[in-house]
N, CA, C and O atoms as a GROMACS GRO file, in nm:
protein
  448
    1MET      N    1 -15.305   0.282   6.004
    1MET     CA    2 -15.132   0.329   6.054
    1MET      C    3 -15.147   0.346   6.140
    1MET      O    4 -15.268   0.332   6.163
    2SER      N    5 -15.079   0.379   6.242
    2SER     CA    6 -15.073   0.442   6.342
    2SER      C    7 -14.986   0.589   6.355
    2SER      O    8 -14.897   0.615   6.274
    3GLU      N    9 -15.013   0.663   6.443
    3GLU     CA   10 -14.947   0.813   6.454
    3GLU      C   11 -14.827   0.801   6.518
    3GLU      O   12 -14.799   0.739   6.620
    4ALA      N   13 -14.719   0.907   6.403
    4ALA     CA   14 -14.641   0.870   6.496
    4ALA      C   15 -14.572   0.907   6.594
    4ALA      O   16 -14.647   0.981   6.657
    5VAL      N   17 -14.461   0.901   6.653
    5VAL     CA   18 -14.518   0.907   6.855
    5VAL      C   19 -14.443   1.114   6.871
    5VAL      O   20 -14.441   1.188   6.970
    6ILE      N   21 -14.416   1.130   6.788
    6ILE     CA   22 -14.310   1.240   6.733
    6ILE      C   23 -14.357   1.284   6.571
    6ILE      O   24 -14.306   1.216   6.482
    7ASP      N   25 -14.445   1.386   6.533
    7ASP     CA   26 -14.430   1.453   6.402
    7ASP      C   27 -14.304   1.499   6.345
    7ASP      O   28 -14.225   1.583   6.390
    8GLN      N   29 -14.298   1.433   6.243
    8GLN     CA   30 -14.129   1.492   6.200
    8GLN      C   31 -14.133   1.605   6.133
    8GLN      O   32 -14.024   1.661   6.122
    9PRO      N   33 -14.270   1.681   6.061
    9PRO     CA   34 -14.255   1.795   5.992
    9PRO      C   35 -14.241   1.897   6.148
    9PRO      O   36 -14.149   1.977   6.163
   10THR      N   37 -14.322   1.879   6.228
   10THR     CA   38 -14.326   1.990   6.382
   10THR      C   39 -14.112   1.982   6.411
   10THR      O   40 -14.009   2.049   6.415
   11PHE      N   41 -14.161   1.870   6.421
   11PHE     CA   42 -13.973   1.868   6.473
   11PHE      C   43 -13.872   1.933   6.412
   11PHE      O   44 -13.799   2.019   6.463
   12GLU      N   45 -13.867   1.884   6.280
   12GLU     CA   46 -13.760   1.926   6.200
   12GLU      C   47 -13.773   2.115   6.203
   12GLU      O   48 -13.678   2.187   6.232
   13ALA      N   49 -13.916   2.166   6.164
   13ALA     CA   50 -13.967   2.274   6.167
   13ALA      C   51 -13.890   2.392   6.271
   13ALA      O   52 -13.832   2.498   6.249
   14LEU      N   53 -13.939   2.275   6.449
   14LEU     CA   54 -13.885   2.370   6.515
   14LEU      C   55 -13.710   2.340   6.496
   14LEU      O   56 -13.645   2.431   6.548
   15GLN      N   57 -13.632   2.241   6.440
   15GLN     CA   58 -13.474   2.196   6.400
   15GLN      C   59 -13.435   2.336   6.355
   15GLN      O   60 -13.353   2.405   6.414
   16GLN      N   61 -13.516   2.379   6.220
   16GLN     CA   62 -13.459   2.522   6.145
   16GLN      C   63 -13.515   2.609   6.199
   16GLN      O   64 -13.498   2.711   6.133
   17THR      N   65 -13.559   2.622   6.263
   17THR     CA   66 -13.614   2.777   6.340
   17THR      C   67 -13.528   2.818   6.478
   17THR      O   68 -13.516   2.936   6.512
   18ALA      N   69 -13.475   2.717   6.547
   18ALA     CA   70 -13.428   2.755   6.677
   18ALA      C   71 -13.299   2.667   6.641
   18ALA      O   72 -13.224   2.649   6.736
   19GLY      N   73 -13.266   2.614   6.531
   19GLY     CA   74 -13.124   2.582   6.570
   19GLY      C   75 -13.077   2.366   6.595
   19GLY      O   76 -13.051   2.337   6.712
   20ALA      N   77 -13.074   2.310   6.546
   20ALA     CA   78 -13.073   2.173   6.601
   20ALA      C   79 -12.968   2.195   6.677
   20ALA      O   80 -13.041   2.278   6.731
   21ASP      N   81 -12.822   2.207   6.761
   21ASP     CA   82 -12.765   2.196   6.889
   21ASP      C   83 -12.884   2.314   6.990
   21ASP      O   84 -12.862   2.308   7.111
   22PHE      N   85 -12.995   2.409   6.951
   22PHE     CA   86 -13.046   2.489   7.064
   22PHE      C   87 -13.156   2.404   7.106
   22PHE      O   88 -13.220   2.415   7.211
   23VAL      N   89 -13.180   2.279   6.973
   23VAL     CA   90 -13.343   2.205   7.009
   23VAL      C   91 -13.285   2.095   7.075
   23VAL      O   92 -13.362   2.014   7.127
   24VAL      N   93 -13.109   2.068   7.087
   24VAL     CA   94 -13.123   1.937   7.154
   24VAL      C   95 -13.142   1.950   7.332
   24VAL      O   96 -13.178   1.868   7.416
   25GLU      N   97 -13.092   2.128   7.343
   25GLU     CA   98 -13.064   2.133   7.507
   25GLU      C   99 -13.219   2.134   7.553
   25GLU      O  100 -13.250   2.091   7.664
   26LEU      N  101 -13.335   2.194   7.444
   26LEU     CA  102 -13.452   2.200   7.470
   26LEU      C  103 -13.548   2.104   7.496
   26LEU      O  104 -13.652   2.120   7.560
   27VAL      N  105 -13.486   1.952   7.419
   27VAL     CA  106 -13.559   1.895   7.467
   27VAL      C  107 -13.506   1.799   7.594
   27VAL      O  108 -13.583   1.722   7.651
   28GLN      N  109 -13.371   1.814   7.631
   28GLN     CA  110 -13.310   1.765   7.752
   28GLN      C  111 -13.349   1.883   7.852
   28GLN      O  112 -13.294   1.839   7.953
   29THR      N  113 -13.398   1.984   7.885
   29THR     CA  114 -13.473   2.049   7.978
   29THR      C  115 -13.618   1.967   7.933
   29THR      O  116 -13.662   1.928   8.041
   30PHE      N  117 -13.688   1.933   7.852
   30PHE     CA  118 -13.802   1.910   7.878
   30PHE      C  119 -13.812   1.787   7.933
   30PHE      O  120 -13.917   1.761   7.993
   31LEU      N  121 -13.707   1.686   7.924
   31LEU     CA  122 -13.710   1.520   8.007
   31LEU      C  123 -13.688   1.539   8.113
   31LEU      O  124 -13.724   1.442   8.179
   32VAL      N  125 -13.615   1.670   8.214
   32VAL     CA  126 -13.654   1.723   8.292
   32VAL      C  127 -13.722   1.749   8.349
   32VAL      O  128 -13.741   1.680   8.449
   33GLU      N  129 -13.811   1.872   8.326
   33GLU     CA  130 -13.954   1.880   8.346
   33GLU      C  131 -14.062   1.851   8.344
   33GLU      O  132 -14.151   1.892   8.418
   34ALA      N  133 -14.073   1.740   8.218
   34ALA     CA  134 -14.190   1.674   8.198
   34ALA      C  135 -14.262   1.568   8.351
   34ALA      O  136 -14.370   1.575   8.410
   35PRO      N  137 -14.154   1.490   8.366
   35PRO     CA  138 -14.227   1.420   8.530
   35PRO      C  139 -14.251   1.506   8.588
   35PRO      O  140 -14.373   1.523   8.590
   36SER      N  141 -14.183   1.596   8.656
   36SER     CA  142 -14.237   1.685   8.759
   36SER      C  143 -14.365   1.722   8.696
   36SER      O  144 -14.461   1.680   8.760
   37MET      N  145 -14.392   1.783   8.597
   37MET     CA  146 -14.550   1.846   8.551
   37MET      C  147 -14.624   1.708   8.538
   37MET      O  148 -14.745   1.727   8.548
   38ILE      N  149 -14.599   1.596   8.523
   38ILE     CA  150 -14.706   1.482   8.565
   38ILE      C  151 -14.741   1.466   8.752
   38ILE      O  152 -14.837   1.463   8.829
   39ALA      N  153 -14.578   1.458   8.755
   39ALA     CA  154 -14.610   1.443   8.927
   39ALA      C  155 -14.646   1.579   9.016
   39ALA      O  156 -14.640   1.572   9.139
   40ASP      N  157 -14.692   1.732   8.935
   40ASP     CA  158 -14.751   1.698   8.951
   40ASP      C  159 -14.919   1.721   8.968
   40ASP      O  160 -14.973   1.721   9.078
   41LEU      N  161 -14.976   1.735   8.868
   41LEU     CA  162 -15.033   1.659   8.822
   41LEU      C  163 -15.130   1.570   8.921
   41LEU      O  164 -15.250   1.588   8.942
   42ARG      N  165 -15.063   1.491   8.964
   42ARG     CA  166 -15.079   1.350   9.056
   42ARG      C  167 -15.147   1.413   9.191
   42ARG      O  168 -15.257   1.407   9.247
   43LYS      N  169 -15.019   1.476   9.212
   43LYS     CA  170 -15.048   1.550   9.344
   43LYS      C  171 -15.166   1.634   9.360
   43LYS      O  172 -15.241   1.632   9.457
   44SER      N  173 -15.176   1.708   9.259
   44SER     CA  174 -15.293   1.818   9.268
   44SER      C  175 -15.418   1.714   9.227
   44SER      O  176 -15.524   1.774   9.210
   45ARG      N  177 -15.420   1.658   9.220
   45ARG     CA  178 -15.511   1.582   9.200
   45ARG      C  179 -15.574   1.499   9.318
   45ARG      O  180 -15.695   1.503   9.343
   46VAL      N  181 -15.506   1.442   9.371
   46VAL     CA  182 -15.486   1.405   9.525
   46VAL      C  183 -15.565   1.522   9.639
   46VAL      O  184 -15.663   1.515   9.712
   47GLU      N  185 -15.489   1.602   9.616
   47GLU     CA  186 -15.501   1.749   9.717
   47GLU      C  187 -15.637   1.835   9.654
   47GLU      O  188 -15.662   1.949   9.693
   48ASN      N  189 -15.699   1.782   9.576
   48ASN     CA  190 -15.809   1.872   9.500
   48ASN      C  191 -15.773   2.016   9.447
   48ASN      O  192 -15.842   2.117   9.426
   49ASP      N  193 -15.648   1.990   9.433
   49ASP     CA  194 -15.615   2.168   9.363
   49ASP      C  195 -15.627   2.212   9.233
   49ASP      O  196 -15.518   2.221   9.176
   50ALA      N  197 -15.735   2.244   9.159
   50ALA     CA  198 -15.776   2.189   9.047
   50ALA      C  199 -15.684   2.340   8.999
   50ALA      O  200 -15.566   2.316   8.976
   51ASP      N  201 -15.713   2.440   8.987
   51ASP     CA  202 -15.601   2.533   8.927
   51ASP      C  203 -15.451   2.466   8.932
   51ASP      O  204 -15.397   2.456   8.822
   52ARG      N  205 -15.385   2.425   9.031
   52ARG     CA  206 -15.280   2.388   8.973
   52ARG      C  207 -15.227   2.256   8.875
   52ARG      O  208 -15.126   2.231   8.808
   53PHE      N  209 -15.368   2.180   8.909
   53PHE     CA  210 -15.366   2.071   8.757
   53PHE      C  211 -15.387   2.134   8.650
   53PHE      O  212 -15.305   2.119   8.559
   54ARG      N  213 -15.520   2.237   8.626
   54ARG     CA  214 -15.505   2.287   8.474
   54ARG      C  215 -15.359   2.336   8.436
   54ARG      O  216 -15.307   2.302   8.329
   55ARG      N  217 -15.294   2.419   8.527
   55ARG     CA  218 -15.171   2.456   8.516
   55ARG      C  219 -15.075   2.396   8.469
   55ARG      O  220 -14.992   2.451   8.396
   56ALA      N  221 -15.068   2.219   8.519
   56ALA     CA  222 -14.947   2.173   8.464
   56ALA      C  223 -14.994   2.111   8.375
   56ALA      O  224 -14.929   2.053   8.287
   57ALA      N  225 -15.098   2.114   8.384
   57ALA     CA  226 -15.170   2.000   8.217
   57ALA      C  227 -15.146   2.086   8.067
   57ALA      O  228 -15.114   2.048   7.954
   58HIS      N  229 -15.196   2.286   8.152
   58HIS     CA  230 -15.161   2.345   8.028
   58HIS      C  231 -14.966   2.320   7.945
   58HIS      O  232 -14.909   2.290   7.840
   59SER      N  233 -14.937   2.360   8.091
   59SER     CA  234 -14.759   2.315   8.034
   59SER      C  235 -14.751   2.206   7.907
   59SER      O  236 -14.741   2.221   7.785
   60LEU      N  237 -14.759   2.086   7.998
   60LEU     CA  238 -14.746   1.962   7.936
   60LEU      C  239 -14.779   1.970   7.820
   60LEU      O  240 -14.699   1.919   7.742
   61LYS      N  241 -14.898   2.030   7.761
   61LYS     CA  242 -14.960   2.025   7.658
   61LYS      C  243 -14.901   2.096   7.496
   61LYS      O  244 -14.903   2.065   7.378
   62SER      N  245 -14.847   2.216   7.588
   62SER     CA  246 -14.817   2.336   7.506
   62SER      C  247 -14.678   2.285   7.428
   62SER      O  248 -14.651   2.287   7.308
   63ASN      N  249 -14.554   2.212   7.616
   63ASN     CA  250 -14.483   2.144   7.574
   63ASN      C  251 -14.446   2.028   7.478
   63ASN      O  252 -14.346   2.028   7.407
   64SER      N  253 -14.507   1.966   7.482
   64SER     CA  254 -14.551   1.846   7.378
   64SER      C  255 -14.570   1.843   7.243
   64SER      O  256 -14.559   1.759   7.154
   65ASN      N  257 -14.617   2.014   7.257
   65ASN     CA  258 -14.711   2.008   7.110
   65ASN      C  259 -14.589   2.094   7.057
   65ASN      O  260 -14.572   2.079   6.936
   66THR      N  261 -14.513   2.167   7.108
   66THR     CA  262 -14.364   2.219   7.041
   66THR      C  263 -14.240   2.154   6.961
   66THR      O  264 -14.144   2.190   6.894
   67PHE      N  265 -14.312   2.017   7.017
   67PHE     CA  266 -14.181   1.926   6.977
   67PHE      C  267 -14.232   1.821   6.921
   67PHE      O  268 -14.156   1.724   6.918
   68GLY      N  269 -14.371   1.803   6.860
   68GLY     CA  270 -14.467   1.704   6.789
   68GLY      C  271 -14.466   1.606   6.864
   68GLY      O  272 -14.468   1.500   6.801
   69ALA      N  273 -14.465   1.599   6.930
   69ALA     CA  274 -14.540   1.504   7.049
   69ALA      C  275 -14.700   1.515   7.078
   69ALA      O  276 -14.754   1.529   7.188
   70LEU      N  277 -14.782   1.502   6.910
   70LEU     CA  278 -14.922   1.591   6.904
   70LEU      C  279 -15.049   1.460   7.028
   70LEU      O  280 -15.155   1.458   7.091
   71ALA      N  281 -14.926   1.376   6.989
   71ALA     CA  282 -15.050   1.227   7.107
   71ALA      C  283 -15.083   1.284   7.248
   71ALA      O  284 -15.188   1.291   7.312
   72LEU      N  285 -14.923   1.331   7.277
   72LEU     CA  286 -14.945   1.345   7.429
   72LEU      C  287 -14.988   1.482   7.467
   72LEU      O  288 -15.009   1.507   7.586
   73GLY      N  289 -15.006   1.600   7.345
   73GLY     CA  290 -15.034   1.709   7.371
   73GLY      C  291 -15.216   1.711   7.339
   73GLY      O  292 -15.269   1.821   7.325
   74ARG      N  293 -15.281   1.612   7.333
   74ARG     CA  294 -15.418   1.583   7.294
   74ARG      C  295 -15.431   1.537   7.421
   74ARG      O  296 -15.521   1.591   7.484
   75MET      N  297 -15.352   1.431   7.494
   75MET     CA  298 -15.374   1.382   7.627
   75MET      C  299 -15.404   1.488   7.754
   75MET      O  300 -15.488   1.481   7.843
   76ALA      N  301 -15.309   1.580   7.727
   76ALA     CA  302 -15.234   1.707   7.857
   76ALA      C  303 -15.340   1.818   7.818
   76ALA      O  304 -15.369   1.907   7.899
   77LYS      N  305 -15.406   1.810   7.672
   77LYS     CA  306 -15.562   1.890   7.631
   77LYS      C  307 -15.620   1.828   7.764
   77LYS      O  308 -15.581   1.853   7.878
   78ALA      N  309 -15.725   1.738   7.723
   78ALA     CA  310 -15.794   1.620   7.734
   78ALA      C  311 -15.856   1.710   7.897
   78ALA      O  312 -15.968   1.755   7.923
   79LEU      N  313 -15.685   1.705   8.007
   79LEU     CA  314 -15.645   1.697   8.162
   79LEU      C  315 -15.692   1.822   8.127
   79LEU      O  316 -15.813   1.837   8.141
   80GLU      N  317 -15.637   1.900   8.092
   80GLU     CA  318 -15.727   2.081   8.120
   80GLU      C  319 -15.818   2.090   8.079
   80GLU      O  320 -15.884   2.148   8.165
   81LEU      N  321 -15.868   2.074   8.009
   81LEU     CA  322 -16.031   2.095   7.984
   81LEU      C  323 -16.163   2.018   8.056
   81LEU      O  324 -16.285   2.030   8.055
   82GLY      N  325 -16.046   1.913   8.132
   82GLY     CA  326 -16.148   1.839   8.146
   82GLY      C  327 -16.116   1.867   8.300
   82GLY      O  328 -16.217   1.872   8.371
   83GLY      N  329 -16.014   1.884   8.352
   83GLY     CA  330 -15.987   1.965   8.474
   83GLY      C  331 -15.980   1.805   8.574
   83GLY      O  332 -15.954   1.697   8.521
   84LEU      N  333 -16.009   1.824   8.723
   84LEU     CA  334 -15.993   1.666   8.820
   84LEU      C  335 -16.099   1.600   8.749
   84LEU      O  336 -16.041   1.508   8.692
   85ALA      N  337 -16.205   1.595   8.724
   85ALA     CA  338 -16.277   1.536   8.656
   85ALA      C  339 -16.239   1.439   8.557
   85ALA      O  340 -16.310   1.349   8.513
   86ALA      N  341 -16.159   1.458   8.537
   86ALA     CA  342 -16.117   1.372   8.369
   86ALA      C  343 -15.909   1.313   8.450
   86ALA      O  344 -15.829   1.236   8.396
   87GLY      N  345 -15.893   1.380   8.567
   87GLY     CA  346 -15.723   1.338   8.650
   87GLY      C  347 -15.761   1.200   8.680
   87GLY      O  348 -15.686   1.158   8.768
   88ASP      N  349 -15.889   1.066   8.624
   88ASP     CA  350 -15.855   0.968   8.703
   88ASP      C  351 -15.694   0.902   8.676
   88ASP      O  352 -15.638   0.947   8.576
   89ALA      N  353 -15.622   0.805   8.753
   89ALA     CA  354 -15.561   0.699   8.759
   89ALA      C  355 -15.542   0.670   8.701
   89ALA      O  356 -15.422   0.642   8.703
   90GLN      N  357 -15.613   0.632   8.574
   90GLN     CA  358 -15.636   0.567   8.455
   90GLN      C  359 -15.598   0.657   8.343
   90GLN      O  360 -15.538   0.583   8.265
   91ALA      N  361 -15.600   0.780   8.292
   91ALA     CA  362 -15.562   0.879   8.300
   91ALA      C  363 -15.480   0.921   8.264
   91ALA      O  364 -15.424   0.915   8.154
   92LEU      N  365 -15.456   0.977   8.364
   92LEU     CA  366 -15.268   0.978   8.442
   92LEU      C  367 -15.158   0.875   8.413
   92LEU      O  368 -15.041   0.906   8.389
   93ASP      N  369 -15.211   0.731   8.418
   93ASP     CA  370 -15.094   0.637   8.354
   93ASP      C  371 -15.069   0.645   8.245
   93ASP      O  372 -14.955   0.647   8.200
   94ALA      N  373 -15.217   0.656   8.152
   94ALA     CA  374 -15.194   0.651   7.972
   94ALA      C  375 -15.083   0.798   7.968
   94ALA      O  376 -14.986   0.823   7.897
   95LEU      N  377 -15.133   0.856   8.051
   95LEU     CA  378 -15.035   0.943   8.002
   95LEU      C  379 -14.891   1.003   8.059
   95LEU      O  380 -14.829   1.104   8.027
   96ASP      N  381 -14.861   0.900   8.158
   96ASP     CA  382 -14.734   0.878   8.169
   96ASP      C  383 -14.661   0.794   8.123
   96ASP      O  384 -14.538   0.801   8.130
   97ALA      N  385 -14.746   0.671   8.050
   97ALA     CA  386 -14.661   0.554   7.928
   97ALA      C  387 -14.682   0.638   7.835
   97ALA      O  388 -14.577   0.598   7.787
   98GLU      N  389 -14.723   0.731   7.750
   98GLU     CA  390 -14.695   0.812   7.612
   98GLU      C  391 -14.585   0.898   7.655
   98GLU      O  392 -14.486   0.873   7.586
   99TYR      N  393 -14.560   1.006   7.756
   99TYR     CA  394 -14.484   1.014   7.810
   99TYR      C  395 -14.370   0.934   7.779
   99TYR      O  396 -14.282   0.999   7.722
  100SER      N  397 -14.352   0.847   7.792
  100SER     CA  398 -14.148   0.746   7.790
  100SER      C  399 -14.184   0.727   7.692
  100SER      O  400 -14.089   0.657   7.659
  101ARG      N  401 -14.279   0.730   7.560
  101ARG     CA  402 -14.287   0.717   7.453
  101ARG      C  403 -14.199   0.808   7.359
  101ARG      O  404 -14.126   0.787   7.262
  102VAL      N  405 -14.238   0.921   7.435
  102VAL     CA  406 -14.207   1.097   7.382
  102VAL      C  407 -14.088   1.110   7.414
  102VAL      O  408 -14.021   1.171   7.332
  103ALA      N  409 -14.008   1.056   7.552
  103ALA     CA  410 -13.893   1.085   7.594
  103ALA      C  411 -13.777   0.988   7.496
  103ALA      O  412 -13.673   1.043   7.459
  104ALA      N  413 -13.808   0.836   7.458
  104ALA     CA  414 -13.718   0.738   7.375
  104ALA      C  415 -13.715   0.827   7.215
  104ALA      O  416 -13.617   0.848   7.142
  105ALA      N  417 -13.822   0.855   7.201
  105ALA     CA  418 -13.855   0.907   7.052
  105ALA      C  419 -13.738   1.074   7.062
  105ALA      O  420 -13.642   1.104   6.991
  106LEU      N  421 -13.789   1.137   7.157
  106LEU     CA  422 -13.711   1.298   7.139
  106LEU      C  423 -13.581   1.251   7.182
  106LEU      O  424 -13.495   1.339   7.170
  107GLN      N  425 -13.552   1.178   7.213
  107GLN     CA  426 -13.410   1.118   7.244
  107GLN      C  427 -13.326   1.102   7.147
  107GLN      O  428 -13.222   1.166   7.132
  108LYS      N  429 -13.388   0.974   7.046
  108LYS     CA  430 -13.329   0.920   6.912
  108LYS      C  431 -13.342   1.048   6.802
  108LYS      O  432 -13.252   1.065   6.720
  109ALA      N  433 -13.479   1.150   6.808
  109ALA     CA  434 -13.459   1.269   6.714
  109ALA      C  435 -13.353   1.347   6.746
  109ALA      O  436 -13.279   1.380   6.653
  110SER      N  437 -13.332   1.379   6.837
  110SER     CA  438 -13.225   1.527   6.893
  110SER      C  439 -13.098   1.501   6.871
  110SER      O  440 -13.028   1.583   6.812
  111HIS      N  441 -13.043   1.364   6.924
  111HIS     CA  442 -12.994   1.322   6.852
  111HIS      C  443 -12.866   1.273   6.729
  111HIS      O  444 -12.748   1.238   6.725
  112GLY      N  445 -12.987   1.301   6.634
  112GLY     CA  446 -12.964   1.266   6.447
  112GLY      C  447 -13.027   1.066   6.493
  112GLY      O  448 -13.034   0.982   6.404
   0.00000   0.00000   0.00000
């Protein structure tokens, strides 16, 4: 059985802690900011800016894990720890594809 795109217990715990309405706002913010983080990963890789690459990967990892997007969080962590060497085009394309799955799942989960 494959892993869920969003870990329900994690997402439900966030809703209980922060409130469902606020989680909707958090999700919307993530959906706006995450594509910028991914773009920053690509740009910093091209510009060979290891520090900016690591910071973008760290932010994406932390935000993903908050919502229970654990696979996306693991992918971002691998980039954070591996740095520019881990951030080849294939890895970034896979990250982008997983983000698309996460975005769809989060929109569905946050709106019931």
